[in-house]
C-alpha positions as CSV (number, residue, x, y, z in Angstrom):
1,M,28.1,-18.5,-10.9
2,R,27.7,-22.2,-10.2
3,Q,25.9,-24.2,-12.9
4,I,23.7,-27.2,-12.2
5,T,23.0,-29.9,-14.8
6,L,19.8,-31.9,-14.5
7,G,21.1,-35.4,-15.2
8,K,20.7,-36.9,-18.6
9,T,18.4,-34.0,-19.8
10,G,21.6,-31.9,-20.4
11,I,19.7,-28.9,-19.1
12,T,22.4,-26.7,-17.5
13,V,21.3,-23.6,-15.6
14,P,22.6,-21.3,-12.8
15,Q,22.2,-22.7,-9.3
16,N,19.0,-21.0,-8.3
17,A,15.7,-21.4,-10.1
18,F,12.3,-19.8,-9.9
19,G,9.3,-21.7,-8.3
20,A,6.2,-20.1,-9.8
21,L,3.6,-21.3,-7.4
22,P,3.5,-18.1,-5.3
23,I,3.0,-15.8,-8.2
24,Q,-0.6,-16.9,-8.5
25,R,-1.1,-14.8,-5.4
26,V,-0.1,-11.5,-7.0
27,D,-1.5,-9.6,-9.9
28,K,-0.2,-10.2,-13.4
29,E,1.8,-6.9,-13.7
30,T,3.7,-7.8,-10.5
31,A,4.3,-11.4,-11.5
32,V,5.6,-10.5,-14.9
33,K,7.9,-7.9,-13.4
34,L,9.3,-10.5,-11.0
35,L,9.8,-13.1,-13.6
36,R,11.6,-10.7,-15.9
37,R,13.8,-9.4,-13.1
38,A,14.6,-13.0,-12.2
39,Y,15.8,-13.5,-15.8
40,E,17.9,-10.3,-15.7
41,G,19.5,-11.5,-12.5
42,G,20.6,-14.8,-14.0
43,M,17.8,-17.3,-13.4
44,R,17.0,-19.5,-16.4
45,F,14.8,-22.3,-15.1
46,F,11.1,-21.5,-14.2
47,D,8.8,-24.2,-12.8
48,T,5.1,-23.9,-12.8
49,A,2.0,-26.3,-13.0
50,R,-1.4,-26.6,-14.5
51,A,-2.7,-26.6,-10.9
52,Y,-1.3,-23.2,-10.0
53,S,-4.3,-21.2,-11.2
54,D,-3.0,-18.4,-13.5
55,S,0.7,-19.0,-12.9
56,E,1.3,-20.5,-16.3
57,E,-0.4,-17.5,-18.0
58,K,1.9,-15.1,-16.1
59,V,5.0,-17.1,-17.1
60,G,3.8,-17.2,-20.7
61,E,3.4,-13.4,-20.8
62,A,6.7,-12.7,-19.2
63,F,8.8,-14.8,-21.7
64,E,6.8,-14.4,-24.9
65,G,9.3,-13.6,-27.7
66,M,12.3,-15.0,-25.8
67,R,11.3,-18.7,-25.5
68,D,14.7,-19.9,-26.5
69,K,16.4,-18.0,-23.6
70,V,14.7,-19.9,-20.7
71,Y,13.8,-23.4,-19.6
72,I,10.1,-23.8,-18.7
73,A,8.9,-26.7,-16.6
74,T,5.3,-27.4,-15.9
75,K,3.2,-30.3,-14.5
76,T,0.0,-32.2,-14.9
77,G,-2.1,-33.8,-12.2
78,A,-4.0,-35.8,-14.8
79,K,-5.3,-39.2,-13.9
80,T,-6.4,-40.3,-17.4
81,P,-4.9,-40.0,-20.9
82,E,-7.8,-37.7,-22.0
83,E,-7.1,-35.4,-19.1
84,F,-3.3,-35.5,-19.8
85,W,-3.8,-34.2,-23.4
86,E,-6.3,-31.6,-22.2
87,H,-3.8,-30.3,-19.6
88,L,-0.9,-30.3,-22.0
89,E,-2.7,-28.3,-24.6
90,T,-4.0,-25.8,-22.0
91,S,-0.4,-25.4,-20.6
92,L,1.0,-24.8,-24.1
93,K,-1.6,-22.2,-24.8
94,N,-1.1,-20.5,-21.4
95,L,2.7,-20.5,-21.8
96,R,2.5,-19.1,-25.3
97,T,4.8,-21.8,-26.6
98,D,4.7,-25.0,-28.8
99,Y,6.8,-27.1,-26.4
100,V,7.6,-27.5,-22.7
101,D,11.2,-28.2,-21.8
102,L,10.3,-30.5,-18.9
103,Y,6.8,-32.0,-18.4
104,Q,6.2,-33.6,-15.0
105,F,3.5,-35.8,-13.4
106,H,2.4,-33.7,-10.5
107,C,2.4,-35.0,-6.9
108,A,2.4,-38.6,-8.2
109,D,0.8,-41.2,-6.0
110,Q,2.4,-44.0,-8.1
111,C,5.3,-44.5,-10.4
112,Y,3.7,-44.6,-13.9
113,R,5.2,-47.3,-16.1
114,P,4.8,-48.4,-19.7
115,G,2.1,-51.2,-19.8
116,D,0.7,-50.5,-16.3
117,G,-2.8,-50.2,-17.7
118,T,-3.1,-46.4,-17.1
119,G,-1.7,-45.3,-20.4
120,M,-0.1,-42.3,-18.6
121,Y,3.5,-43.0,-19.3
122,E,2.7,-43.8,-22.9
123,C,1.1,-40.3,-23.1
124,M,4.5,-38.8,-22.1
125,E,6.3,-40.8,-24.7
126,E,3.9,-39.7,-27.4
127,A,4.0,-36.1,-26.4
128,K,7.8,-36.3,-26.6
129,R,7.6,-37.9,-30.0
130,Q,5.4,-35.0,-31.2
131,G,7.9,-32.5,-29.9
132,K,5.4,-31.0,-27.4
133,I,7.7,-31.9,-24.5
134,R,11.4,-32.4,-24.5
135,H,12.0,-34.2,-21.2
136,I,9.9,-36.5,-18.9
137,G,9.9,-35.8,-15.2
138,I,7.8,-36.5,-12.1
139,T,7.2,-34.9,-8.7
140,A,6.4,-36.8,-5.5
141,H,6.0,-36.1,-1.8
142,K,6.1,-39.6,-0.4
143,L,9.5,-41.0,0.0
144,Y,8.8,-44.6,-0.8
145,I,7.2,-43.5,-4.1
146,A,10.2,-41.3,-4.9
147,E,12.5,-44.2,-4.2
148,E,10.5,-46.4,-6.6
149,I,10.7,-43.7,-9.2
150,V,14.5,-43.6,-9.1
151,R,14.8,-47.4,-9.2
152,S,12.5,-47.5,-12.3
153,G,15.0,-45.6,-14.5
154,L,12.0,-44.2,-16.5
155,Y,12.2,-40.5,-15.6
156,E,14.8,-37.9,-16.5
157,T,14.1,-35.8,-13.4
158,L,12.6,-36.1,-9.9
159,Q,11.2,-33.2,-8.0
160,Y,10.9,-33.8,-4.3
161,P,10.9,-31.7,-1.0
162,F,14.4,-31.2,0.2
163,S,15.9,-28.9,2.8
164,Y,18.2,-29.0,5.7
165,L,15.4,-30.6,7.7
166,S,15.5,-33.6,5.4
167,S,16.3,-37.0,6.7
168,K,19.4,-39.1,6.0
169,R,17.2,-41.4,3.9
170,E,16.2,-38.4,1.8
171,E,19.8,-37.4,1.4
172,E,20.4,-41.0,0.1
173,L,17.6,-40.4,-2.4
174,V,19.5,-37.4,-3.8
175,E,22.7,-39.5,-4.0
176,N,20.8,-42.3,-5.8
177,C,19.5,-39.8,-8.3
178,R,23.1,-38.7,-8.9
179,K,24.2,-42.2,-9.5
180,A,21.3,-42.8,-11.9
181,D,22.2,-39.6,-13.8
182,M,18.7,-38.3,-12.9
183,G,18.1,-34.6,-12.4
184,F,17.0,-33.7,-8.9
185,I,14.8,-30.6,-8.5
186,A,14.4,-29.5,-4.8
187,M,11.1,-28.0,-3.9
188,K,10.2,-26.6,-0.5
189,G,13.8,-25.7,0.3
190,L,12.4,-23.4,3.1
191,A,10.1,-26.2,4.4
192,G,7.0,-24.3,3.5
193,G,8.2,-21.1,5.3
194,L,9.4,-22.7,8.5
195,I,13.0,-22.1,7.6
196,N,13.7,-18.4,8.1
197,R,17.4,-18.1,7.3
198,S,17.8,-18.2,3.6
199,D,21.6,-18.2,3.9
200,A,21.6,-21.4,5.8
201,A,19.1,-23.0,3.4
202,M,21.4,-22.0,0.5
203,A,24.6,-23.1,2.2
204,F,23.0,-26.6,2.8
205,M,21.7,-26.9,-0.8
206,S,25.1,-26.0,-2.2
207,R,26.6,-29.2,-0.8
208,F,24.8,-31.1,-3.5
209,E,26.4,-30.6,-6.9
210,Q,23.4,-31.9,-9.0
211,V,20.5,-30.5,-7.0
212,L,18.6,-27.6,-8.5
213,P,16.5,-25.7,-5.9
214,I,13.4,-23.9,-7.1
215,W,12.6,-21.1,-4.6
216,G,9.0,-20.0,-4.3
217,I,9.0,-16.3,-4.9
218,Q,6.3,-13.7,-4.8
219,R,8.1,-10.6,-3.5
220,E,10.9,-8.5,-4.9
221,T,12.8,-8.6,-1.6
222,E,12.8,-12.4,-1.7
223,L,13.9,-12.5,-5.3
224,E,16.8,-10.1,-4.7
225,E,18.0,-12.3,-1.8
226,W,18.2,-15.4,-4.1
227,L,19.8,-13.4,-6.9
228,G,22.4,-12.2,-4.5
229,Y,23.4,-15.7,-3.7
230,M,24.1,-16.5,-7.4
231,K,27.7,-15.2,-7.2
232,D,28.1,-14.7,-3.4
233,T,27.0,-18.2,-2.3
234,P,26.8,-18.6,1.5
235,A,29.3,-21.2,2.9
236,L,28.4,-23.9,5.3
237,T,30.5,-22.5,8.3
238,E,30.7,-24.0,11.7
239,E,28.2,-21.4,12.9
240,T,25.7,-22.3,10.1
241,A,26.2,-26.0,10.7
242,A,25.4,-25.6,14.4
243,F,22.4,-23.5,13.6
244,I,21.1,-26.1,11.2
245,E,21.6,-28.8,13.8
246,K,19.6,-26.8,16.4
247,E,16.8,-26.3,13.8
248,K,16.7,-30.0,13.1
249,Q,16.2,-30.8,16.8
250,E,13.4,-28.2,17.1
251,L,11.5,-29.3,14.0
252,T,11.9,-33.0,14.3
253,G,8.7,-35.0,13.9
254,D,5.4,-34.4,12.2
255,F,4.7,-30.9,11.1
256,C,2.6,-29.3,8.4
257,R,4.6,-27.9,5.4
258,G,1.8,-25.6,4.4
259,C,1.6,-27.1,0.8
260,G,-2.2,-26.8,0.8
261,Y,-2.9,-30.1,-1.1
262,C,-5.4,-31.0,1.7
263,M,-7.6,-28.0,0.8
264,P,-10.3,-26.9,0.4
265,C,-11.6,-28.0,3.8
266,P,-15.4,-28.8,3.9
267,A,-15.5,-26.9,7.3
268,G,-13.7,-23.9,5.8
269,I,-10.6,-24.3,7.9
270,M,-7.4,-22.7,6.6
271,I,-5.5,-25.9,7.2
272,N,-2.2,-24.9,5.6
273,Q,-1.8,-22.1,8.2
274,C,-3.8,-23.4,11.2
275,A,-2.1,-26.8,11.3
276,R,1.3,-25.3,11.9
277,M,0.4,-22.2,13.9
278,S,2.4,-23.3,17.0
279,L,5.6,-23.2,15.0
280,M,4.8,-20.0,13.2
281,L,4.1,-18.2,16.5
282,R,7.6,-19.2,17.7
283,R,9.5,-18.6,14.5
284,A,8.1,-15.1,13.5
285,P,6.8,-12.1,15.3
286,S,3.5,-13.4,16.8
287,S,1.5,-10.2,16.2
288,A,0.9,-11.2,12.6
289,W,-0.7,-14.5,13.8
290,L,-2.8,-13.0,16.7
291,T,-5.0,-10.6,14.7
292,S,-8.8,-10.8,15.0
293,E,-8.9,-12.3,11.5
294,M,-6.5,-15.2,12.4
295,Q,-8.3,-15.8,15.7
296,A,-11.5,-16.3,13.6
297,E,-9.7,-18.7,11.3
298,M,-8.3,-20.7,14.2
299,K,-11.8,-20.8,15.9
300,K,-13.0,-22.7,12.8
301,I,-11.1,-25.7,14.0
302,E,-13.9,-26.2,16.6
303,G,-16.1,-27.0,13.6
304,C,-13.9,-29.8,12.2
305,L,-16.2,-32.4,10.7
306,E,-13.7,-35.3,11.4
307,C,-14.3,-36.3,7.7
308,R,-10.6,-37.0,7.4
309,Q,-10.5,-35.8,3.8
310,C,-7.4,-33.9,4.7
311,V,-5.7,-37.1,5.9
312,E,-6.4,-38.8,2.6
313,K,-5.0,-35.9,0.6
314,C,-2.0,-35.1,2.7
315,P,1.2,-36.1,0.7
316,Y,3.1,-36.4,4.0
317,E,0.4,-38.7,5.5
318,L,-0.1,-36.5,8.6
319,N,-2.9,-36.9,11.1
320,T,-4.1,-33.4,10.2
321,P,-7.2,-33.3,12.5
322,E,-5.0,-34.1,15.5
323,L,-2.4,-31.5,14.4
324,L,-5.2,-28.9,14.1
325,K,-6.5,-29.6,17.6
326,K,-3.0,-29.4,19.2
327,N,-2.3,-26.2,17.4
328,Y,-5.6,-24.7,18.5
329,E,-5.0,-25.6,22.2
330,D,-1.6,-24.0,22.0
331,Y,-3.0,-20.9,20.3
332,K,-5.6,-20.4,23.0
333,K,-2.8,-20.5,25.6
334,V,-0.8,-17.9,23.8
335,L,-4.0,-15.7,23.5
336,S,-4.7,-16.0,27.2
337,G,-1.1,-15.1,28.1
338,E,-0.5,-18.5,29.7
339,V,2.3,-19.2,27.1
340,K,4.6,-16.4,26.1
341,V,6.0,-16.0,22.5
342,Q,8.0,-13.3,20.8
């Protein structure tokens, strides 16, 4: 079983980790069962966030009484020191622990630094002095911010979207983290669900010796797939490499990753599904996306307010209203039979 060390933190865990965002969508009994099965199968690193509704509570219940056997990472989206401490205390309570192994600024829109006037980095330092956190990390979605974070040398880990659809510049970001002895946590290894071959995703990720992928899991079948790759890791064969290259060509350009940071929408549009509907229709059986319920969701695009709140909140800086319109036009063509999909 391959081990990954997160840079200077010294945290060393098996090569697949558990992304706990999706367990907010299942009931507590199911979530706890998944988390404990993940531990039994070899996973030791579990990543959650204050923003993931009741995810922290489920992680806390799953690992109560065995805190020293797992590494728990969580995040704060706080913008003020007061909010920082409120978030941290809530997370500790939810997680049923007196410390967090890795505490991260969540979806950071800047590289917090000592003396920058926000007081945020100083909060991290104080929390570490108090023993409430053990390591300081940060997550980002914008490449130029991630690059600044690495150059700063202030953080022990960086969490950033990374998959076989990533650019050469993003691969350079990973390499620069390695050179800086900075742990790299890969989120969105399946590009928000657009990547539908887990073996190819795993084979690509295994090329990077210091990258720890956190796979978003909410179903037992998904979990067993990742656990199966712990010892029997897929190799990057010629066939897999050719498949990945074809995927890159198909998915080049602007597309919605389905992260949901743009929501809620004032017009009630399910942006994280509707803005990538064209791709989903072509990459999965279309029947699931052509139900009367989904047709009603897509029709809501007609009521877009053009408020552009989604643009301001999109971590990938997409022109979301334009994406919604393009996807809706394509969707109507599929419904009418003008365009055929599987």
